[in-house]
mmCIF file of the N, C-alpha and C atoms, coordinates in Angstrom:
data_MODEL
# 
_entry.id   MODEL 
# 
loop_
_atom_site.group_PDB 
_atom_site.id 
_atom_site.type_symbol 
_atom_site.label_atom_id 
_atom_site.label_alt_id 
_atom_site.label_comp_id 
_atom_site.label_asym_id 
_atom_site.label_entity_id 
_atom_site.label_seq_id 
_atom_site.pdbx_PDB_ins_code 
_atom_site.Cartn_x 
_atom_site.Cartn_y 
_atom_site.Cartn_z 
_atom_site.occupancy 
_atom_site.B_iso_or_equiv 
_atom_site.pdbx_formal_charge 
_atom_site.auth_seq_id 
_atom_site.auth_comp_id 
_atom_site.auth_asym_id 
_atom_site.auth_atom_id 
_atom_site.pdbx_PDB_model_num 
ATOM 1   N N  . MET A 1 1  ? 58.106 18.948 -5.980  1.00 0.00 ? 1  MET A N  1 
ATOM 2   C CA . MET A 1 1  ? 57.382 20.013 -6.646  1.00 0.00 ? 1  MET A CA 1 
ATOM 3   C C  . MET A 1 1  ? 58.262 20.584 -7.856  1.00 0.00 ? 1  MET A C  1 
ATOM 4   N N  . THR A 1 2  ? 57.554 20.812 -8.947  1.00 0.00 ? 2  THR A N  1 
ATOM 5   C CA . THR A 1 2  ? 58.296 21.430 -10.067 1.00 0.00 ? 2  THR A CA 1 
ATOM 6   C C  . THR A 1 2  ? 58.162 22.968 -9.993  1.00 0.00 ? 2  THR A C  1 
ATOM 7   N N  . ILE A 1 3  ? 58.866 23.555 -10.817 1.00 0.00 ? 3  ILE A N  1 
ATOM 8   C CA . ILE A 1 3  ? 58.855 25.061 -10.881 1.00 0.00 ? 3  ILE A CA 1 
ATOM 9   C C  . ILE A 1 3  ? 57.519 25.563 -11.191 1.00 0.00 ? 3  ILE A C  1 
ATOM 10  N N  . ALA A 1 4  ? 56.802 24.867 -12.084 1.00 0.00 ? 4  ALA A N  1 
ATOM 11  C CA . ALA A 1 4  ? 55.469 25.388 -12.501 1.00 0.00 ? 4  ALA A CA 1 
ATOM 12  C C  . ALA A 1 4  ? 54.507 25.307 -11.266 1.00 0.00 ? 4  ALA A C  1 
ATOM 13  N N  . ILE A 1 5  ? 54.517 24.259 -10.531 1.00 0.00 ? 5  ILE A N  1 
ATOM 14  C CA . ILE A 1 5  ? 53.632 24.102 -9.341  1.00 0.00 ? 5  ILE A CA 1 
ATOM 15  C C  . ILE A 1 5  ? 54.037 25.136 -8.263  1.00 0.00 ? 5  ILE A C  1 
ATOM 16  N N  . THR A 1 6  ? 55.327 25.314 -8.115  1.00 0.00 ? 6  THR A N  1 
ATOM 17  C CA . THR A 1 6  ? 55.763 26.358 -7.146  1.00 0.00 ? 6  THR A CA 1 
ATOM 18  C C  . THR A 1 6  ? 55.349 27.698 -7.560  1.00 0.00 ? 6  THR A C  1 
ATOM 19  N N  . THR A 1 7  ? 55.460 27.982 -8.878  1.00 0.00 ? 7  THR A N  1 
ATOM 20  C CA . THR A 1 7  ? 55.030 29.341 -9.338  1.00 0.00 ? 7  THR A CA 1 
ATOM 21  C C  . THR A 1 7  ? 53.578 29.562 -9.119  1.00 0.00 ? 7  THR A C  1 
ATOM 22  N N  . VAL A 1 8  ? 52.734 28.557 -9.447  1.00 0.00 ? 8  VAL A N  1 
ATOM 23  C CA . VAL A 1 8  ? 51.314 28.717 -9.262  1.00 0.00 ? 8  VAL A CA 1 
ATOM 24  C C  . VAL A 1 8  ? 51.003 28.887 -7.786  1.00 0.00 ? 8  VAL A C  1 
ATOM 25  N N  . PHE A 1 9  ? 51.634 28.100 -6.894  1.00 0.00 ? 9  PHE A N  1 
ATOM 26  C CA . PHE A 1 9  ? 51.485 28.231 -5.497  1.00 0.00 ? 9  PHE A CA 1 
ATOM 27  C C  . PHE A 1 9  ? 51.810 29.680 -4.967  1.00 0.00 ? 9  PHE A C  1 
ATOM 28  N N  . PHE A 1 10 ? 52.968 30.180 -5.529  1.00 0.00 ? 10 PHE A N  1 
ATOM 29  C CA . PHE A 1 10 ? 53.380 31.484 -5.103  1.00 0.00 ? 10 PHE A CA 1 
ATOM 30  C C  . PHE A 1 10 ? 52.380 32.581 -5.570  1.00 0.00 ? 10 PHE A C  1 
ATOM 31  N N  . ILE A 1 11 ? 51.878 32.452 -6.836  1.00 0.00 ? 11 ILE A N  1 
ATOM 32  C CA . ILE A 1 11 ? 50.922 33.437 -7.286  1.00 0.00 ? 11 ILE A CA 1 
ATOM 33  C C  . ILE A 1 11 ? 49.611 33.341 -6.447  1.00 0.00 ? 11 ILE A C  1 
ATOM 34  N N  . ALA A 1 12 ? 49.227 32.135 -6.134  1.00 0.00 ? 12 ALA A N  1 
ATOM 35  C CA . ALA A 1 12 ? 47.984 31.923 -5.271  1.00 0.00 ? 12 ALA A CA 1 
ATOM 36  C C  . ALA A 1 12 ? 48.233 32.620 -3.906  1.00 0.00 ? 12 ALA A C  1 
ATOM 37  N N  . CYS A 1 13 ? 49.383 32.501 -3.348  1.00 0.00 ? 13 CYS A N  1 
ATOM 38  C CA . CYS A 1 13 ? 49.688 33.140 -2.074  1.00 0.00 ? 13 CYS A CA 1 
ATOM 39  C C  . CYS A 1 13 ? 49.586 34.601 -2.135  1.00 0.00 ? 13 CYS A C  1 
ATOM 40  N N  . ILE A 1 14 ? 50.166 35.193 -3.209  1.00 0.00 ? 14 ILE A N  1 
ATOM 41  C CA . ILE A 1 14 ? 50.117 36.594 -3.393  1.00 0.00 ? 14 ILE A CA 1 
ATOM 42  C C  . ILE A 1 14 ? 48.669 37.073 -3.576  1.00 0.00 ? 14 ILE A C  1 
ATOM 43  N N  . GLY A 1 15 ? 47.911 36.353 -4.380  1.00 0.00 ? 15 GLY A N  1 
ATOM 44  C CA . GLY A 1 15 ? 46.527 36.737 -4.587  1.00 0.00 ? 15 GLY A CA 1 
ATOM 45  C C  . GLY A 1 15 ? 45.678 36.639 -3.322  1.00 0.00 ? 15 GLY A C  1 
ATOM 46  N N  . MET A 1 16 ? 45.924 35.647 -2.452  1.00 0.00 ? 16 MET A N  1 
ATOM 47  C CA . MET A 1 16 ? 45.172 35.536 -1.242  1.00 0.00 ? 16 MET A CA 1 
ATOM 48  C C  . MET A 1 16 ? 45.567 36.710 -0.308  1.00 0.00 ? 16 MET A C  1 
ATOM 49  N N  . ALA A 1 17 ? 46.885 37.034 -0.233  1.00 0.00 ? 17 ALA A N  1 
ATOM 50  C CA . ALA A 1 17 ? 47.265 38.192 0.601   1.00 0.00 ? 17 ALA A CA 1 
ATOM 51  C C  . ALA A 1 17 ? 46.670 39.410 0.166   1.00 0.00 ? 17 ALA A C  1 
ATOM 52  N N  . TRP A 1 18 ? 46.633 39.685 -1.139  1.00 0.00 ? 18 TRP A N  1 
ATOM 53  C CA . TRP A 1 18 ? 46.059 40.940 -1.664  1.00 0.00 ? 18 TRP A CA 1 
ATOM 54  C C  . TRP A 1 18 ? 44.560 40.940 -1.413  1.00 0.00 ? 18 TRP A C  1 
ATOM 55  N N  . TRP A 1 19 ? 43.861 39.812 -1.573  1.00 0.00 ? 19 TRP A N  1 
ATOM 56  C CA . TRP A 1 19 ? 42.436 39.694 -1.356  1.00 0.00 ? 19 TRP A CA 1 
ATOM 57  C C  . TRP A 1 19 ? 42.057 39.992 0.109   1.00 0.00 ? 19 TRP A C  1 
ATOM 58  N N  . PHE A 1 20 ? 42.820 39.312 1.019   1.00 0.00 ? 20 PHE A N  1 
ATOM 59  C CA . PHE A 1 20 ? 42.570 39.531 2.438   1.00 0.00 ? 20 PHE A CA 1 
ATOM 60  C C  . PHE A 1 20 ? 42.927 40.958 2.822   1.00 0.00 ? 20 PHE A C  1 
ATOM 61  N N  . LYS A 1 21 ? 43.934 41.571 2.245   1.00 0.00 ? 21 LYS A N  1 
ATOM 62  C CA . LYS A 1 21 ? 44.288 42.992 2.588   1.00 0.00 ? 21 LYS A CA 1 
ATOM 63  C C  . LYS A 1 21 ? 43.166 43.899 2.225   1.00 0.00 ? 21 LYS A C  1 
ATOM 64  N N  . LYS A 1 22 ? 42.500 43.621 1.007   1.00 0.00 ? 22 LYS A N  1 
ATOM 65  C CA . LYS A 1 22 ? 41.394 44.555 0.544   1.00 0.00 ? 22 LYS A CA 1 
ATOM 66  C C  . LYS A 1 22 ? 40.110 44.261 1.236   1.00 0.00 ? 22 LYS A C  1 
ATOM 67  N N  . ASP A 1 23 ? 39.920 43.106 1.847   1.00 0.00 ? 23 ASP A N  1 
ATOM 68  C CA . ASP A 1 23 ? 38.713 42.748 2.515   1.00 0.00 ? 23 ASP A CA 1 
ATOM 69  C C  . ASP A 1 23 ? 38.552 43.463 3.772   1.00 0.00 ? 23 ASP A C  1 
ATOM 70  N N  . SER A 1 24 ? 37.437 44.144 3.966   1.00 0.00 ? 24 SER A N  1 
ATOM 71  C CA . SER A 1 24 ? 37.246 44.974 5.180   1.00 0.00 ? 24 SER A CA 1 
ATOM 72  C C  . SER A 1 24 ? 36.900 44.047 6.391   1.00 0.00 ? 24 SER A C  1 
ATOM 73  N N  . SER A 1 25 ? 36.447 42.868 6.157   1.00 0.00 ? 25 SER A N  1 
ATOM 74  C CA . SER A 1 25 ? 36.108 41.991 7.243   1.00 0.00 ? 25 SER A CA 1 
ATOM 75  C C  . SER A 1 25 ? 37.190 40.931 7.466   1.00 0.00 ? 25 SER A C  1 
ATOM 76  N N  . PHE A 1 26 ? 38.406 41.257 7.108   1.00 0.00 ? 26 PHE A N  1 
ATOM 77  C CA . PHE A 1 26 ? 39.569 40.393 7.239   1.00 0.00 ? 26 PHE A CA 1 
ATOM 78  C C  . PHE A 1 26 ? 39.796 39.978 8.681   1.00 0.00 ? 26 PHE A C  1 
ATOM 79  N N  . ARG A 1 27 ? 40.023 38.663 8.817   1.00 0.00 ? 27 ARG A N  1 
ATOM 80  C CA . ARG A 1 27 ? 40.305 38.165 10.186  1.00 0.00 ? 27 ARG A CA 1 
ATOM 81  C C  . ARG A 1 27 ? 41.634 37.286 10.011  1.00 0.00 ? 27 ARG A C  1 
ATOM 82  N N  . PRO A 1 28 ? 42.642 37.550 10.822  1.00 0.00 ? 28 PRO A N  1 
ATOM 83  C CA . PRO A 1 28 ? 43.905 36.826 10.694  1.00 0.00 ? 28 PRO A CA 1 
ATOM 84  C C  . PRO A 1 28 ? 43.768 35.300 10.810  1.00 0.00 ? 28 PRO A C  1 
ATOM 85  N N  . ARG A 1 29 ? 42.780 34.911 11.588  1.00 0.00 ? 29 ARG A N  1 
ATOM 86  C CA . ARG A 1 29 ? 42.620 33.463 11.758  1.00 0.00 ? 29 ARG A CA 1 
ATOM 87  C C  . ARG A 1 29 ? 42.154 32.750 10.425  1.00 0.00 ? 29 ARG A C  1 
ATOM 88  N N  . GLU A 1 30 ? 41.326 33.492 9.642   1.00 0.00 ? 30 GLU A N  1 
ATOM 89  C CA . GLU A 1 30 ? 40.931 33.010 8.379   1.00 0.00 ? 30 GLU A CA 1 
ATOM 90  C C  . GLU A 1 30 ? 42.078 32.866 7.428   1.00 0.00 ? 30 GLU A C  1 
ATOM 91  N N  . PHE A 1 31 ? 42.968 33.904 7.426   1.00 0.00 ? 31 PHE A N  1 
ATOM 92  C CA . PHE A 1 31 ? 44.126 33.889 6.572   1.00 0.00 ? 31 PHE A CA 1 
ATOM 93  C C  . PHE A 1 31 ? 45.059 32.707 6.954   1.00 0.00 ? 31 PHE A C  1 
ATOM 94  N N  . ILE A 1 32 ? 45.205 32.425 8.204   1.00 0.00 ? 32 ILE A N  1 
ATOM 95  C CA . ILE A 1 32 ? 46.059 31.345 8.637   1.00 0.00 ? 32 ILE A CA 1 
ATOM 96  C C  . ILE A 1 32 ? 45.458 30.046 8.266   1.00 0.00 ? 32 ILE A C  1 
ATOM 97  N N  . ALA A 1 33 ? 44.119 29.834 8.464   1.00 0.00 ? 33 ALA A N  1 
ATOM 98  C CA . ALA A 1 33 ? 43.431 28.667 8.141   1.00 0.00 ? 33 ALA A CA 1 
ATOM 99  C C  . ALA A 1 33 ? 43.549 28.318 6.658   1.00 0.00 ? 33 ALA A C  1 
ATOM 100 N N  . VAL A 1 34 ? 43.294 29.335 5.801   1.00 0.00 ? 34 VAL A N  1 
ATOM 101 C CA . VAL A 1 34 ? 43.356 29.072 4.410   1.00 0.00 ? 34 VAL A CA 1 
ATOM 102 C C  . VAL A 1 34 ? 44.806 28.881 3.931   1.00 0.00 ? 34 VAL A C  1 
ATOM 103 N N  . SER A 1 35 ? 45.724 29.573 4.523   1.00 0.00 ? 35 SER A N  1 
ATOM 104 C CA . SER A 1 35 ? 47.164 29.351 4.193   1.00 0.00 ? 35 SER A CA 1 
ATOM 105 C C  . SER A 1 35 ? 47.629 27.881 4.558   1.00 0.00 ? 35 SER A C  1 
ATOM 106 N N  . VAL A 1 36 ? 47.256 27.458 5.733   1.00 0.00 ? 36 VAL A N  1 
ATOM 107 C CA . VAL A 1 36 ? 47.598 26.122 6.097   1.00 0.00 ? 36 VAL A CA 1 
ATOM 108 C C  . VAL A 1 36 ? 46.968 25.072 5.159   1.00 0.00 ? 36 VAL A C  1 
ATOM 109 N N  . PHE A 1 37 ? 45.707 25.336 4.809   1.00 0.00 ? 37 PHE A N  1 
ATOM 110 C CA . PHE A 1 37 ? 45.016 24.414 3.875   1.00 0.00 ? 37 PHE A CA 1 
ATOM 111 C C  . PHE A 1 37 ? 45.805 24.337 2.586   1.00 0.00 ? 37 PHE A C  1 
ATOM 112 N N  . TRP A 1 38 ? 46.181 25.465 2.003   1.00 0.00 ? 38 TRP A N  1 
ATOM 113 C CA . TRP A 1 38 ? 46.865 25.441 0.704   1.00 0.00 ? 38 TRP A CA 1 
ATOM 114 C C  . TRP A 1 38 ? 48.237 24.832 0.862   1.00 0.00 ? 38 TRP A C  1 
ATOM 115 N N  . ILE A 1 39 ? 48.941 25.072 1.961   1.00 0.00 ? 39 ILE A N  1 
ATOM 116 C CA . ILE A 1 39 ? 50.239 24.494 2.155   1.00 0.00 ? 39 ILE A CA 1 
ATOM 117 C C  . ILE A 1 39 ? 50.110 22.955 2.222   1.00 0.00 ? 39 ILE A C  1 
ATOM 118 N N  . LEU A 1 40 ? 49.116 22.472 2.948   1.00 0.00 ? 40 LEU A N  1 
ATOM 119 C CA . LEU A 1 40 ? 48.902 21.035 3.046   1.00 0.00 ? 40 LEU A CA 1 
ATOM 120 C C  . LEU A 1 40 ? 48.508 20.448 1.750   1.00 0.00 ? 40 LEU A C  1 
ATOM 121 N N  . LEU A 1 41 ? 47.632 21.245 0.959   1.00 0.00 ? 41 LEU A N  1 
ATOM 122 C CA . LEU A 1 41 ? 47.205 20.716 -0.274  1.00 0.00 ? 41 LEU A CA 1 
ATOM 123 C C  . LEU A 1 41 ? 48.254 20.708 -1.362  1.00 0.00 ? 41 LEU A C  1 
ATOM 124 N N  . VAL A 1 42 ? 49.090 21.645 -1.479  1.00 0.00 ? 42 VAL A N  1 
ATOM 125 C CA . VAL A 1 42 ? 49.995 21.792 -2.557  1.00 0.00 ? 42 VAL A CA 1 
ATOM 126 C C  . VAL A 1 42 ? 51.466 21.578 -2.185  1.00 0.00 ? 42 VAL A C  1 
ATOM 127 N N  . ALA A 1 43 ? 51.926 21.971 -0.994  1.00 0.00 ? 43 ALA A N  1 
ATOM 128 C CA . ALA A 1 43 ? 53.286 21.985 -0.694  1.00 0.00 ? 43 ALA A CA 1 
ATOM 129 C C  . ALA A 1 43 ? 53.843 20.687 -0.037  1.00 0.00 ? 43 ALA A C  1 
ATOM 130 N N  . THR A 1 44 ? 52.994 19.731 0.208   1.00 0.00 ? 44 THR A N  1 
ATOM 131 C CA . THR A 1 44 ? 53.449 18.474 0.744   1.00 0.00 ? 44 THR A CA 1 
ATOM 132 C C  . THR A 1 44 ? 53.599 17.486 -0.393  1.00 0.00 ? 44 THR A C  1 
ATOM 133 N N  . PRO A 1 45 ? 54.385 16.430 -0.207  1.00 0.00 ? 45 PRO A N  1 
ATOM 134 C CA . PRO A 1 45 ? 54.637 15.468 -1.353  1.00 0.00 ? 45 PRO A CA 1 
ATOM 135 C C  . PRO A 1 45 ? 53.322 14.870 -1.830  1.00 0.00 ? 45 PRO A C  1 
ATOM 136 N N  . LEU A 1 46 ? 52.436 14.545 -0.912  1.00 0.00 ? 46 LEU A N  1 
ATOM 137 C CA . LEU A 1 46 ? 51.137 13.978 -1.336  1.00 0.00 ? 46 LEU A CA 1 
ATOM 138 C C  . LEU A 1 46 ? 50.321 14.971 -2.170  1.00 0.00 ? 46 LEU A C  1 
ATOM 139 N N  . GLY A 1 47 ? 50.296 16.193 -1.661  1.00 0.00 ? 47 GLY A N  1 
ATOM 140 C CA . GLY A 1 47 ? 49.621 17.231 -2.327  1.00 0.00 ? 47 GLY A CA 1 
ATOM 141 C C  . GLY A 1 47 ? 50.224 17.544 -3.702  1.00 0.00 ? 47 GLY A C  1 
ATOM 142 N N  . ALA A 1 48 ? 51.480 17.552 -3.773  1.00 0.00 ? 48 ALA A N  1 
ATOM 143 C CA . ALA A 1 48 ? 52.194 17.846 -5.032  1.00 0.00 ? 48 ALA A CA 1 
ATOM 144 C C  . ALA A 1 48 ? 51.869 16.757 -6.058  1.00 0.00 ? 48 ALA A C  1 
ATOM 145 N N  . ASP A 1 49 ? 51.790 15.491 -5.594  1.00 0.00 ? 49 ASP A N  1 
ATOM 146 C CA . ASP A 1 49 ? 51.446 14.393 -6.480  1.00 0.00 ? 49 ASP A CA 1 
ATOM 147 C C  . ASP A 1 49 ? 50.026 14.549 -7.002  1.00 0.00 ? 49 ASP A C  1 
ATOM 148 N N  . GLY A 1 50 ? 49.136 15.013 -6.170  1.00 0.00 ? 50 GLY A N  1 
ATOM 149 C CA . GLY A 1 50 ? 47.766 15.249 -6.610  1.00 0.00 ? 50 GLY A CA 1 
ATOM 150 C C  . GLY A 1 50 ? 47.735 16.347 -7.620  1.00 0.00 ? 50 GLY A C  1 
ATOM 151 N N  . VAL A 1 51 ? 48.456 17.495 -7.371  1.00 0.00 ? 51 VAL A N  1 
ATOM 152 C CA . VAL A 1 51 ? 48.482 18.605 -8.353  1.00 0.00 ? 51 VAL A CA 1 
ATOM 153 C C  . VAL A 1 51 ? 49.099 18.179 -9.633  1.00 0.00 ? 51 VAL A C  1 
ATOM 154 N N  . LYS A 1 52 ? 50.152 17.332 -9.592  1.00 0.00 ? 52 LYS A N  1 
ATOM 155 C CA . LYS A 1 52 ? 50.770 16.813 -10.822 1.00 0.00 ? 52 LYS A CA 1 
ATOM 156 C C  . LYS A 1 52 ? 49.759 16.029 -11.678 1.00 0.00 ? 52 LYS A C  1 
ATOM 157 N N  . LYS A 1 53 ? 48.968 15.187 -10.948 1.00 0.00 ? 53 LYS A N  1 
ATOM 158 C CA . LYS A 1 53 ? 47.943 14.395 -11.643 1.00 0.00 ? 53 LYS A CA 1 
ATOM 159 C C  . LYS A 1 53 ? 46.948 15.282 -12.287 1.00 0.00 ? 53 LYS A C  1 
ATOM 160 N N  . LEU A 1 54 ? 46.476 16.329 -11.539 1.00 0.00 ? 54 LEU A N  1 
ATOM 161 C CA . LEU A 1 54 ? 45.482 17.256 -12.074 1.00 0.00 ? 54 LEU A CA 1 
ATOM 162 C C  . LEU A 1 54 ? 46.098 18.001 -13.309 1.00 0.00 ? 54 LEU A C  1 
ATOM 163 N N  . GLN A 1 55 ? 47.351 18.433 -13.248 1.00 0.00 ? 55 GLN A N  1 
ATOM 164 C CA . GLN A 1 55 ? 48.001 19.129 -14.337 1.00 0.00 ? 55 GLN A CA 1 
ATOM 165 C C  . GLN A 1 55 ? 48.008 18.121 -15.562 1.00 0.00 ? 55 GLN A C  1 
ATOM 166 N N  . ASP A 1 56 ? 48.327 16.915 -15.348 1.00 0.00 ? 56 ASP A N  1 
ATOM 167 C CA . ASP A 1 56 ? 48.405 15.932 -16.422 1.00 0.00 ? 56 ASP A CA 1 
ATOM 168 C C  . ASP A 1 56 ? 46.968 15.710 -17.085 1.00 0.00 ? 56 ASP A C  1 
ATOM 169 N N  . MET A 1 57 ? 45.917 15.732 -16.253 1.00 0.00 ? 57 MET A N  1 
ATOM 170 C CA . MET A 1 57 ? 44.517 15.574 -16.767 1.00 0.00 ? 57 MET A CA 1 
ATOM 171 C C  . MET A 1 57 ? 44.202 16.791 -17.627 1.00 0.00 ? 57 MET A C  1 
ATOM 172 N N  . ILE A 1 58 ? 44.488 17.947 -17.100 1.00 0.00 ? 58 ILE A N  1 
ATOM 173 C CA . ILE A 1 58 ? 44.177 19.207 -17.824 1.00 0.00 ? 58 ILE A CA 1 
ATOM 174 C C  . ILE A 1 58 ? 44.996 19.274 -19.117 1.00 0.00 ? 58 ILE A C  1 
ATOM 175 N N  . SER A 1 59 ? 46.217 18.895 -19.036 1.00 0.00 ? 59 SER A N  1 
ATOM 176 C CA . SER A 1 59 ? 47.098 18.885 -20.250 1.00 0.00 ? 59 SER A CA 1 
ATOM 177 C C  . SER A 1 59 ? 46.562 17.893 -21.241 1.00 0.00 ? 59 SER A C  1 
ATOM 178 N N  . ASN A 1 60 ? 46.182 16.725 -20.883 1.00 0.00 ? 60 ASN A N  1 
ATOM 179 C CA . ASN A 1 60 ? 45.617 15.735 -21.859 1.00 0.00 ? 60 ASN A CA 1 
ATOM 180 C C  . ASN A 1 60 ? 44.352 16.229 -22.470 1.00 0.00 ? 60 ASN A C  1 
ATOM 181 N N  . GLY A 1 61 ? 43.498 16.799 -21.643 1.00 0.00 ? 61 GLY A N  1 
ATOM 182 C CA . GLY A 1 61 ? 42.182 17.415 -22.129 1.00 0.00 ? 61 GLY A CA 1 
ATOM 183 C C  . GLY A 1 61 ? 42.408 18.489 -23.118 1.00 0.00 ? 61 GLY A C  1 
ATOM 184 N N  . THR A 1 62 ? 43.327 19.394 -22.807 1.00 0.00 ? 62 THR A N  1 
ATOM 185 C CA . THR A 1 62 ? 43.661 20.466 -23.689 1.00 0.00 ? 62 THR A CA 1 
ATOM 186 C C  . THR A 1 62 ? 44.283 19.951 -24.990 1.00 0.00 ? 62 THR A C  1 
ATOM 187 N N  . ARG A 1 63 ? 45.180 19.006 -24.936 1.00 0.00 ? 63 ARG A N  1 
ATOM 188 C CA . ARG A 1 63 ? 45.774 18.460 -26.117 1.00 0.00 ? 63 ARG A CA 1 
ATOM 189 C C  . ARG A 1 63 ? 44.703 17.763 -27.014 1.00 0.00 ? 63 ARG A C  1 
ATOM 190 N N  . SER A 1 64 ? 43.771 17.060 -26.385 1.00 0.00 ? 64 SER A N  1 
ATOM 191 C CA . SER A 1 64 ? 42.721 16.451 -27.129 1.00 0.00 ? 64 SER A CA 1 
ATOM 192 C C  . SER A 1 64 ? 41.800 17.533 -27.805 1.00 0.00 ? 64 SER A C  1 
ATOM 193 N N  . GLY A 1 65 ? 41.535 18.594 -27.107 1.00 0.00 ? 65 GLY A N  1 
ATOM 194 C CA . GLY A 1 65 ? 40.748 19.655 -27.717 1.00 0.00 ? 65 GLY A CA 1 
ATOM 195 C C  . GLY A 1 65 ? 41.455 20.329 -28.902 1.00 0.00 ? 65 GLY A C  1 
ATOM 196 N N  . VAL A 1 66 ? 42.737 20.582 -28.710 1.00 0.00 ? 66 VAL A N  1 
ATOM 197 C CA . VAL A 1 66 ? 43.546 21.192 -29.812 1.00 0.00 ? 66 VAL A CA 1 
ATOM 198 C C  . VAL A 1 66 ? 43.596 20.284 -30.995 1.00 0.00 ? 66 VAL A C  1 
ATOM 199 N N  . ASP A 1 67 ? 43.819 18.972 -30.729 1.00 0.00 ? 67 ASP A N  1 
ATOM 200 C CA . ASP A 1 67 ? 43.860 17.990 -31.853 1.00 0.00 ? 67 ASP A CA 1 
ATOM 201 C C  . ASP A 1 67 ? 42.484 17.963 -32.578 1.00 0.00 ? 67 ASP A C  1 
ATOM 202 N N  . THR A 1 68 ? 41.393 18.018 -31.873 1.00 0.00 ? 68 THR A N  1 
ATOM 203 C CA . THR A 1 68 ? 40.077 17.995 -32.468 1.00 0.00 ? 68 THR A CA 1 
ATOM 204 C C  . THR A 1 68 ? 39.841 19.194 -33.339 1.00 0.00 ? 68 THR A C  1 
ATOM 205 N N  . VAL A 1 69 ? 40.207 20.318 -32.855 1.00 0.00 ? 69 VAL A N  1 
ATOM 206 C CA . VAL A 1 69 ? 40.030 21.595 -33.544 1.00 0.00 ? 69 VAL A CA 1 
ATOM 207 C C  . VAL A 1 69 ? 40.924 21.588 -34.822 1.00 0.00 ? 69 VAL A C  1 
ATOM 208 N N  . ASP A 1 70 ? 42.113 21.090 -34.714 1.00 0.00 ? 70 ASP A N  1 
ATOM 209 C CA . ASP A 1 70 ? 43.012 21.034 -35.820 1.00 0.00 ? 70 ASP A CA 1 
ATOM 210 C C  . ASP A 1 70 ? 42.459 20.090 -36.966 1.00 0.00 ? 70 ASP A C  1 
ATOM 211 N N  . SER A 1 71 ? 41.935 18.961 -36.452 1.00 0.00 ? 71 SER A N  1 
ATOM 212 C CA . SER A 1 71 ? 41.433 17.990 -37.495 1.00 0.00 ? 71 SER A CA 1 
ATOM 213 C C  . SER A 1 71 ? 40.147 18.510 -38.136 1.00 0.00 ? 71 SER A C  1 
ATOM 214 N N  . VAL A 1 72 ? 39.309 19.256 -37.434 1.00 0.00 ? 72 VAL A N  1 
ATOM 215 C CA . VAL A 1 72 ? 38.095 19.766 -38.002 1.00 0.00 ? 72 VAL A CA 1 
ATOM 216 C C  . VAL A 1 72 ? 38.442 20.918 -38.920 1.00 0.00 ? 72 VAL A C  1 
ATOM 217 N N  . SER A 1 73 ? 39.336 21.782 -38.506 1.00 0.00 ? 73 SER A N  1 
ATOM 218 C CA . SER A 1 73 ? 39.616 22.945 -39.383 1.00 0.00 ? 73 SER A CA 1 
ATOM 219 C C  . SER A 1 73 ? 40.426 22.560 -40.602 1.00 0.00 ? 73 SER A C  1 
ATOM 220 N N  . SER A 1 74 ? 41.107 21.366 -40.579 1.00 0.00 ? 74 SER A N  1 
ATOM 221 C CA . SER A 1 74 ? 41.866 21.009 -41.785 1.00 0.00 ? 74 SER A CA 1 
ATOM 222 C C  . SER A 1 74 ? 41.044 20.333 -42.839 1.00 0.00 ? 74 SER A C  1 
ATOM 223 N N  . LYS A 1 75 ? 39.785 20.042 -42.498 1.00 0.00 ? 75 LYS A N  1 
ATOM 224 C CA . LYS A 1 75 ? 38.853 19.440 -43.456 1.00 0.00 ? 75 LYS A CA 1 
ATOM 225 C C  . LYS A 1 75 ? 38.099 20.418 -44.338 1.00 0.00 ? 75 LYS A C  1 
# 
């Protein structure tokens, strides 16, 4: 895991904790289930590889969009 992925994971954990704290129908089992899901999804080597691939796809799409806007605005 890189620092960026770890940071996103940490922010997501804080957001979930705050959301569940504010939710009046909060159930600890739900929090544990969602936490385990995110840990398995992001914090394992397989999950981290998947997140890295997703980041690369988003980065490539963003780069393509910026290049398109730059080429259109320069004409």
